[in-house]
C-alpha positions as semicolon CSV with decimal commas, in nm:
position;residue;x (nm);y (nm);z (nm)
1;X;0,501;-1,363;0,240
2;X;0,131;-1,384;0,162
3;X;-0,037;-1,044;0,109
4;X;0,298;-0,875;0,040
5;X;0,294;-0,652;-0,267
6;X;0,598;-0,621;-0,494
7;X;0,632;-0,368;-0,774
8;X;0,870;-0,455;-1,059
9;X;0,978;-0,163;-1,280
10;X;1,148;-0,302;-1,590
11;X;1,114;-0,213;-1,958
12;X;1,196;-0,572;-2,059
13;X;0,854;-0,742;-2,072
14;X;1,000;-1,093;-2,069
15;X;1,213;-1,028;-1,760
16;X;0,917;-0,867;-1,588
17;X;0,681;-1,157;-1,656
18;X;0,937;-1,422;-1,555
19;X;1,008;-1,246;-1,224
20;X;0,635;-1,200;-1,163
21;X;0,562;-1,568;-1,224
22;X;0,845;-1,685;-0,996
23;X;0,760;-1,455;-0,705
24;X;0,386;-1,515;-0,717
25;X;0,421;-1,892;-0,740
26;X;0,702;-1,941;-0,490
27;X;0,638;-1,665;-0,237
28;X;0,265;-1,610;-0,276
29;X;0,320;-1,236;-0,324
30;X;0,108;-1,001;-0,529
31;X;0,332;-0,869;-0,809
32;X;0,256;-0,556;-1,011
33;X;0,452;-0,463;-1,322
34;X;0,544;-0,127;-1,476
35;X;0,754;-0,086;-1,790
36;X;0,884;0,262;-1,705
37;X;0,971;0,477;-1,406
38;X;0,690;0,727;-1,447
39;X;0,424;0,454;-1,440
40;X;0,600;0,289;-1,146
41;X;0,591;0,609;-0,941
42;X;0,220;0,655;-1,018
43;X;0,153;0,304;-0,888
44;X;0,353;0,371;-0,571
45;X;0,143;0,679;-0,503
46;X;-0,184;0,495;-0,555
47;X;-0,133;0,186;-0,339
48;X;0,080;0,034;-0,067
49;X;0,387;-0,154;-0,193
50;X;0,620;-0,359;0,029
51;X;0,915;-0,377;-0,209
52;X;1,025;-0,232;-0,544
53;X;1,250;-0,420;-0,786
54;X;1,391;-0,144;-1,007
55;X;1,580;-0,200;-1,331
56;X;1,883;0,027;-1,376
57;X;1,895;0,040;-1,756
58;X;1,572;0,187;-1,896
59;X;1,526;0,437;-2,182
60;X;1,428;0,801;-2,123
61;X;1,387;0,771;-1,744
62;X;1,639;0,523;-1,607
63;X;1,651;0,343;-1,274
64;X;1,873;0,597;-1,101
65;X;1,647;0,886;-1,204
66;X;1,341;0,690;-1,094
67;X;1,502;0,617;-0,758
68;X;1,584;0,985;-0,713
69;X;1,220;1,077;-0,775
70;X;1,105;0,815;-0,523
71;X;1,342;0,937;-0,253
72;X;1,245;1,302;-0,304
73;X;0,873;1,235;-0,272
74;X;0,748;1,258;0,088
75;X;0,467;1,011;0,025
76;X;0,680;0,723;-0,107
77;X;1,038;0,804;-0,006
78;X;1,067;0,521;0,247
79;X;0,961;0,233;0,023
80;X;1,229;-0,044;0,017
81;X;1,403;-0,076;-0,320
82;X;1,629;-0,339;-0,475
83;X;1,806;-0,272;-0,805
84;X;1,796;-0,508;-1,102
85;X;2,121;-0,466;-1,294
86;X;2,325;-0,638;-1,562
87;X;2,623;-0,417;-1,490
88;X;2,841;-0,355;-1,190
89;X;2,942;0,001;-1,271
90;X;3,101;0,169;-0,970
91;X;2,941;0,505;-1,054
92;X;2,591;0,356;-1,058
93;X;2,651;0,169;-0,732
94;X;2,767;0,492;-0,568
95;X;2,467;0,690;-0,693
96;X;2,206;0,446;-0,564
97;X;2,407;0,389;-0,246
98;X;2,374;0,758;-0,160
99;X;1,999;0,712;-0,205
100;X;1,993;0,430;0,049
101;X;1,994;0,125;-0,180
102;X;2,255;-0,141;-0,108
103;X;2,077;-0,446;-0,252
104;X;2,123;-0,572;-0,606
105;X;1,995;-0,863;-0,809
106;X;2,217;-0,946;-1,107
107;X;2,052;-1,000;-1,446
108;X;1,997;-1,252;-1,587
109;X;1,890;-1,388;-1,249
110;X;1,850;-1,748;-1,139
111;X;1,505;-1,824;-0,987
112;X;1,657;-1,957;-0,663
113;X;1,867;-1,642;-0,620
114;X;1,571;-1,413;-0,688
115;X;1,356;-1,597;-0,435
116;X;1,628;-1,596;-0,169
117;X;1,717;-1,229;-0,209
118;X;1,358;-1,105;-0,217
119;X;1,254;-1,328;0,076
120;X;1,540;-1,193;0,284
121;X;1,454;-0,832;0,201
122;X;1,087;-0,877;0,286
123;X;1,175;-1,055;0,612
124;X;1,386;-0,756;0,720
125;X;1,085;-0,528;0,720
126;X;0,935;-0,452;1,057
127;X;0,559;-0,496;1,082
128;X;0,388;-0,158;1,065
129;X;0,037;-0,045;1,125
130;X;-0,157;-0,008;0,803
131;X;-0,456;0,216;0,744
132;X;-0,703;0,110;0,476
133;X;-0,887;0,420;0,356
134;X;-1,203;0,352;0,158
135;X;-1,441;0,582;-0,028
136;X;-1,580;0,654;-0,373
137;X;-1,417;0,993;-0,436
138;X;-1,044;0,991;-0,515
139;X;-1,002;1,363;-0,443
140;X;-1,158;1,331;-0,097
141;X;-0,946;1,024;-0,017
142;X;-0,626;1,209;-0,111
143;X;-0,715;1,487;0,131
144;X;-0,793;1,234;0,405
145;X;-0,462;1,059;0,336
146;X;-0,281;1,392;0,379
147;X;-0,444;1,437;0,720
148;X;-0,353;1,082;0,822
149;X;0,010;1,141;0,718
150;X;0,024;1,443;0,950
151;X;-0,125;1,259;1,247
152;X;-0,018;0,897;1,200
153;X;0,318;0,750;1,108
154;X;0,150;0,462;0,928
155;X;0,120;0,341;0,572
156;X;-0,205;0,419;0,393
157;X;-0,376;0,219;0,120
158;X;-0,659;0,392;-0,066
159;X;-0,946;0,205;-0,228
160;X;-1,223;0,357;-0,440
161;X;-1,363;0,021;-0,553
162;X;-1,451;-0,279;-0,333
163;X;-1,225;-0,516;-0,530
164;X;-0,924;-0,293;-0,456
165;X;-0,927;-0,388;-0,088
166;X;-0,876;-0,761;-0,147
167;X;-0,494;-0,740;-0,153
168;X;-0,470;-0,483;0,127
169;X;-0,343;-0,534;0,480
170;X;-0,482;-0,323;0,761
171;X;-0,480;-0,273;1,135
172;X;-0,732;0,010;1,103
173;X;-0,997;0,074;0,837
174;X;-1,131;0,425;0,786
175;X;-1,439;0,465;0,568
176;X;-1,550;0,798;0,429
177;X;-1,901;0,871;0,553
178;X;-1,976;1,079;0,243
179;X;-1,998;0,772;0,019
180;X;-2,318;0,695;-0,170
181;X;-2,516;0,446;0,035
182;X;-2,505;0,162;-0,218
183;X;-2,126;0,202;-0,251
184;X;-2,089;0,188;0,127
185;X;-2,290;-0,135;0,137
186;X;-2,074;-0,289;-0,136
187;X;-1,756;-0,207;0,058
188;X;-1,898;-0,342;0,383
189;X;-2,008;-0,664;0,216
190;X;-1,656;-0,725;0,085
191;X;-1,503;-0,647;0,424
192;X;-1,742;-0,887;0,593
193;X;-1,657;-1,165;0,349
194;X;-1,281;-1,131;0,405
195;X;-1,168;-1,322;0,716
196;X;-0,856;-1,106;0,760
197;X;-1,067;-0,791;0,809
198;X;-1,322;-0,927;1,057
199;X;-1,122;-0,831;1,366
200;X;-0,992;-0,500;1,225
201;X;-1,148;-0,184;1,376
202;X;-1,356;0,012;1,127
203;X;-1,414;0,385;1,182
204;X;-1,662;0,586;0,977
205;X;-1,597;0,958;0,950
206;X;-1,597;1,266;0,730
207;X;-1,288;1,456;0,612
208;X;-1,386;1,740;0,847
209;X;-1,396;1,506;1,149
210;X;-1,095;1,292;1,059
211;X;-0,842;1,491;1,265
212;X;-1,064;1,460;1,572
213;X;-1,095;1,086;1,517
214;X;-0,717;1,041;1,485
215;X;-0,655;1,246;1,799
216;X;-0,891;1,022;1,992
217;X;-0,733;0,704;1,855
218;X;-0,392;0,835;1,961
219;X;-0,515;0,871;2,319
220;X;-0,462;0,534;2,495
221;X;-0,711;0,619;2,766
222;X;-1,002;0,652;2,525
223;X;-1,301;0,440;2,608
224;X;-1,452;0,265;2,306
225;X;-1,807;0,363;2,232
226;X;-2,062;0,096;2,147
227;X;-2,037;-0,031;1,792
228;X;-2,303;0,065;1,541
229;X;-2,464;-0,224;1,355
230;X;-2,519;-0,155;0,987
231;X;-2,847;-0,315;0,882
232;X;-2,820;-0,693;0,880
233;X;-2,465;-0,717;0,749
234;X;-2,339;-0,855;1,078
235;X;-2,052;-0,607;1,058
236;X;-1,994;-0,388;1,362
237;X;-1,862;-0,043;1,282
238;X;-1,662;0,118;1,560
239;X;-1,738;0,488;1,580
240;X;-1,472;0,678;1,774
241;X;-1,651;1,010;1,730
242;X;-2,014;0,905;1,752
243;X;-2,081;0,962;1,383
244;X;-2,419;0,811;1,296
245;X;-2,458;0,659;0,949
246;X;-2,758;0,750;0,741
247;X;-2,899;0,405;0,664
248;X;-3,185;0,530;0,450
249;X;-3,181;0,415;0,088
């Protein structure tokens, strides 16, 4: 379960912290907390999450309303969700069932039950290709993510700071070529230091050339071009479109 990311949306701070402690210690997951549905949705849109634990009873914007917003958003509608509930109301069960949620964890939960139920849910997920999109301009990354969503049926994790890539999983890394040079070096240094990224292809491109790059990646007959070495980092950057990096400081 290492490198899996779980988002817990619960307005009860004690419940949230207990669940976070249990899951991080016992499953090795990265757990993020949100105390309301609006914040939870913002987190889902900003990073890749493997599972959401969503409390039903929350003020102002409850769990059912939050789930409805998730399911109606094209970007995050397919994220797996489990409900946290202290009640077994038939009406609530029917509402979330229509929205594709059949899994519940009763509150107050026992640690062993929480671990078993979450482990089972995570194990059900099929491995999927992940795209790690890195750059220093959030607006540009959002546009690139939109293009990727049109061309690739893969999850996308955006990172605008080097430390944000540490918890990410990726089978392809796409770096925006419009980054400031020092920022690009910082990202590449972090990638080089992380063992899990050393064998992951890294493509450097611009938003204008991204569609062309994705089309070429989607063609199985494509012949890989020689990698470009960036200074003395020891990191080979695979360029699918022959984009040359400006290595001048």
